[in-house]
N, C-alpha and C positions, 0 to 999 in steps of 0.2 A: 770541772769544765767538760770533761768527757761525757760525764753523764747527762749534763744539760744538752750536749749535741746528739747523744743518742736518743734522748727522749724527744728532741725536736724531730730527728728524722723518722722515729717511730710514729709520730703524729702525722707526719707527711704521708708515709706509707699506709698508714690506717685509712687515712682519707682517700687515697688512691683506691685502696682496695673496696671501700664503701662505694665510690663512684662506679667502679668496674661492675661491682654487683648490681647496682641500678641499673646500668646499661644493658647488662645480661638479662635482668629480669623483664626489662622493657621490650627487649628484642624477643624474649621467649613468649610474652604476652601477645605480642604483635603476630607472631609466627603461629600460634593457637587460635588466632581470631577466626571464627567461623565464617566461611564464604557462603553467603545466602543466594540460593537460586532464585531465578525470577521466571513467573509463569504467564503467558499470553495466549490469547485465542482470537481468531478474526479472519479477515479477508484472504482468500486464495490469491487475489490480485498481486500483492507484494510478496508472496511466500517464496518464490525462488530467490528474491533478493534478501529476505530475512534470514533465510536458511544459510546463506553465505556470511552475512552479518554476525550472525549469532555464533557461528563456528569461529570466526576470526576472534570475536569478542571474548569467548571462551579460553583461546589460544593466550590473548593478551593478558587477561584479567583472572583467569580462573573461575570466573562466575558464569554459571550455566543458565542459558535464557532458552526455556522450553516453550516453544511456539506451536500451537495447533492450528493449521488452516481449516477452519470449520465453516468459513463464510463470514461475510461482515455482520449478518443478522445475528449470527449465534455469537458472534464476538461482542455484540452490544449486549445481549442477554447475559454473557458471562460476566463483564464487568459490572453491570448493574446488580447481578446476583452476588457480586464480590467473591466469585470463586477463582478468579485470576488476579494478578497485578495489574495486568493492563490489558485493554482491548485493541482491536484494529479493525478498521472500517474503511471503505472506499466511498461509503455513502453518506450524506449529511444525516445525522439524527434528526429525527422528527421532533417537534416541541412536546409530544407526549413521551417519548422515549428520554429526553432529556430531564423532563420533570420527574420522571419515574427514577432515574439514576440518582438526581439530586436530592430526592426525598430519601434514598436509601443511604447515600454516603457524602452528600455535599456537592459543591461545585466540580463540574468535570470538564476536563481541557480536551480539544483536539488538535495534536501536535502533527504537523505535516512532517512526512519523513522522505518521500520521494513523489513522482509523478509518472504516468505511464500511459501508453496508447492501447485501446481496445481494438484489437485487430478483427476484421472480418475474415473469416477463414472459410474456405470451400475446397470441395473434393470433386474436381472435374479432370479426369484424365487427358482430355482434349485442350485443357488450358494450364500453362505452367504458372509459376508464382508471379505476382504482379500483372497478369496478362488479362485480369477482369477489371473493368472499371464500373463503378455504382456511384449513383447519386443517393443522398439521403432519403429523398421521396420514394425512389424505387427500392431502397432497402427497406423502408417501413411499409411498403407494400408487399414485398416479399414476406415478411414477418407477419403481416396482416392476413397473409394468405389470399390476396387480392392478385398476386402473381404467383402462378404455380408450376409453371415449366421453364426451364432454362433458355428455350428460343423465343420467349415471350418478346414481341416488338419492343416492350418498354427496356429490355435488356439488350437486345440485339442491335437497337439503335444507337445505344452508348458504345458499342463494340462491333462497328463495321468490320467485316472479314473474319471476325473471329468464328471458331468452330464450336457453336453452341448447339449441344444435343436437344432433341425433344424428349428431354427426361424430367420426369417430376422432381421438383425441390423438394428435399427434406430438410425442413427448418430445426435446428438444434439450439435448445435454450438452457439456462441455468434452472434446475428444479428446485435449488435451496435459496435460501435468502442471501442475496449478494450484492455486494458493492459494485461489481463489475457489471451486474444487471441495472444497478441505478445510473450509472455513468452511460451505459448504452441506451436505457429507455429515457433519460434526460434528452439525450440527442435526438433521438427518433420523435419525441414530443414536439421538438422544434421544427422538425423537417415535416411532420404530417399532422393536420388538424384532427383528421380522423384518429391517429395513434393517440394523439393528447386527450380526446374525449373518450374513446373506447379502453384504452389500456393504461395511459398515464406514466408517470414516474414513480418508481418504487424499486425496493430491493426484491421484491417479490410480487409479480402481476399475474393476472389471468390470461396466459399465453393464448393466442387464437389456434395454435398447433406448433410443433407436431410431436418432437422427441425431446424429454429432457435429460440432462445430464448433471451430477452433483459435483460441484467444484469446477474450476477452469480445466483441471486435468480430465473430468469426465466429459466436459464438452468436446475438449480436444480429442479425445478418445473416440467419441461418437463420430465426430466428421471425419476422423481418420479411417473408419471402417466402412463408413456409409457413401458409396459413390453417388453423386448428385446432391450431397448436403451442404449446407451452409450454416455457419455459427459464429460466436465471438468469443474472444478470450484475450486475457492480457498477452500484450506481443511476445514476452518471454516463453509462454507455452507454444504459441506458433513456431518459434525459432527452435526451440528445444525438440519439437516434433516434425521438423522440417515441413510445415504445413504451407499451402499456398495462401497468400494475404490478397485481398483486394484494394485497388487503389480508390480512394473515396474522394469524391469532389468537395472541395472547401468552400467556405462563403464567398471567397474570390473567383470560383469557377474552375480552379486547378484542381487536377487529379493528383493526390499525394499518397504515398506509400507510407505505411506506420513505421517510424524509426526514433531513434533517440534525439536526433536533430529536429524532426517535425513535430515530436511531442514537445520538445523544449520550447519551440516557438509558439506553442498555444498559450504559454503563460507571459510572453513578451508583451509588454505594454499594457498590462492588466493591473489594476488597482487592487491589491490584496488587502482585505480587511485584517484586522487586528486578531481576530479569532481564527483566521484562515479558513473559514467555512465558505467556499466559493466553487462554483462549477466553472469549467473553462472549456465546455464543448462548444463547437460551432465557432473557433475563434475567427477573429476578423484578420488575423495574420496570414498574408498572401502564401506562406511557407509552412503554413501549420497544418498538421493532420487534424480532421475535425472531431475525433472521438477520444478525448484525451481527459484525465482526470487526475486529482491529487489522491493520496492515501494518507490516513492519519492514523497516530497510536492515541488512544483514549486513555487518560490517567486522571485520577482524583486529584485535586488541590490538597485536600487534607489527608495525609498518610497516617495510619494508626500504628504503624510498626517503623520506628526510626531508622533502624538498620536496613530493612528492606526497602524503604522509602529513599535511603541514600544511595542504595544500588541502583533503583530505578532511574534516579535523577541522572547518576553517572552514565549510565547506559544511553538515556535519551540525549545526553549531551554529545556523547561521543557518536550517536547515530546521526545526528545533523551536521556532524563536522568531519571527522576523521572517515567515518564509514562511507562517506560519499564518493570516496575513490574507487569503491567496487560497484557502483552503479552501473555506469556505461557498458561495461563488458557484459552485463545480463541484461541490457537493453532498456534501462530505467534511466531517466535524466537525473542529474543532479539538482538539488533544489536551488531555485533562484536565489541570490544573495538576500534580496528583500524577503522572502520567505524563512531564510535561516534566521534573519534578525527577530522576526516576528515569533518564530518557534523558540528562540533563547528567551523572550520576554516571558512565554508561556511556563517554560521548564523552571524559570525563576520563581513562579508563583507556588510550586510544590513545596509544602512545608510539613513540619511536624510542630504541633502545638503553636502554631502561628509563626515557626521560624523557618525561613527558606532553608532546604537541605543542600541548595548548590554550593560546592566547594566547603564542605563541612567536614 
């Protein structure tokens, strides 16, 4: 009887030891799982926000996301060449760019992450922040070099009583291929037929003059150094560098400062397409700042590395949800709810061998 009892307990103890060993083995395997870094490149427009996002994400998950703010054009080239895990652009890819990317690696997605205002910055010691009013037509004529002095009647008539000096206007623009330029020139093309005909909308254009700067940081630096200059940067760069920004007249005739609220208003009432490729410059909303655009992360539907593809999907899902809490403090609006839903549908398409990588 005792032998049977002892054998029974021996079997129980053996089973428990085997179970414990299995659990320890599983935990050991889990703890030694390699954390795969992600590499991305693209627009400087969202770079201040992405820097914050990816630092927080690394703290939360241990996943390092390396992002190079090289401009939207370079980001499109990088994802097309397959040298990064994701690209980033504030410009809508051209049909030729899409064809080239898809010929290389299959269908490509443009997943919205945020939106932002392109601020018109200026360096006039006689005028403080928000003391300069401009219309889209006047702004286009400044960048066309039709207006070359700050006290030109076209500017002074918009700013009665302002101390506008008889100083030559130094126009500063992006010298690299830029999504910020795409948003800016898209707006100018709507405001000026001459601009539309002569220069047009693109990430890189033939500027009528004067000074080029690499990246938003480069433009901000040039405007900050040159008295009498004017340029355009994503609002975060203007705020970080304590730069004066102009009030721009919107489609309702109101002069609006760039801000989180006025940028958010640009998307209100807009029907967003399923692929989220839409320009929202010159919004009809009376409270909207007129030079606003979305920015997108570019990712392929068909992932060739399951582990890395899984990390990419996890990061993107976090970016359009939890990461949005960091946007406003850095002057970027949160994604509208409709945009989040459309972005979710895009992320669900990312797959490995035809199987969605979401929640695997």
